[in-house]
Residue, then its C-alpha position, 0 to 999 in steps of 0.5 A: m846229776i840231771a833228771k829229765l822226763h820226756y813224753n810227747s810235749v811234756q818235759f820235766q827237768f831237775n838239776s840236783h846241783s842247783t835249785p829246783e824249777p821255780g814252778i815246782l818250788f813255788q807249788l810245794r811251798g804253796g801247799v800242794l802235796i808231794k802226792d799230787l806232784v807225782e800224780n800230775i807228772v804221771k797223768a801227763l804221761v799215760d793215755d788213761p789219766e782217770q786210772v791213775e791212783v796214788s795213795e800215801i802210807k806215812g811212817r815216822t820218818t819215811s812216806v811210801l807212795e803207792l802208784s797204780v795205773a792201767k796195765g796198758d800205761l805201765g810201760k809208759v810210766i816205767g819207760k825204757r830201761g826204767r828212765n821215766v820212773n827213775a826220773i820221777r823218783i829223783i824229782l820226788t826225792a828232791a821235792s820231799a827234801t825241799a818241802g822238809k818232808g823226810r824220805t819219800v819212796l815210790e812203789i808201782l803196783e801192778 
């Protein structure tokens, strides 16, 4: 399965049958939090990046990332038929598995 996220000139791609892109793998091993990964992806999609907020709720085996964006940018994050948010969730799942963080879930707050 290939997850692709496109918006303007920004492209993120992950092939679940192979290793993640070297940049993503390097950043995760370099100490960048998965929360920051999601925040950077979403900020690249929206018109008002200052309104992007990601908070993390940690459980024993699962972490929940709550994403909040400006109302006008909500459709851009979700995308047509949920394609953008599904691609972000696939990247998030792969990144958390690569980093050994257990399961991570993305929730979008209105």
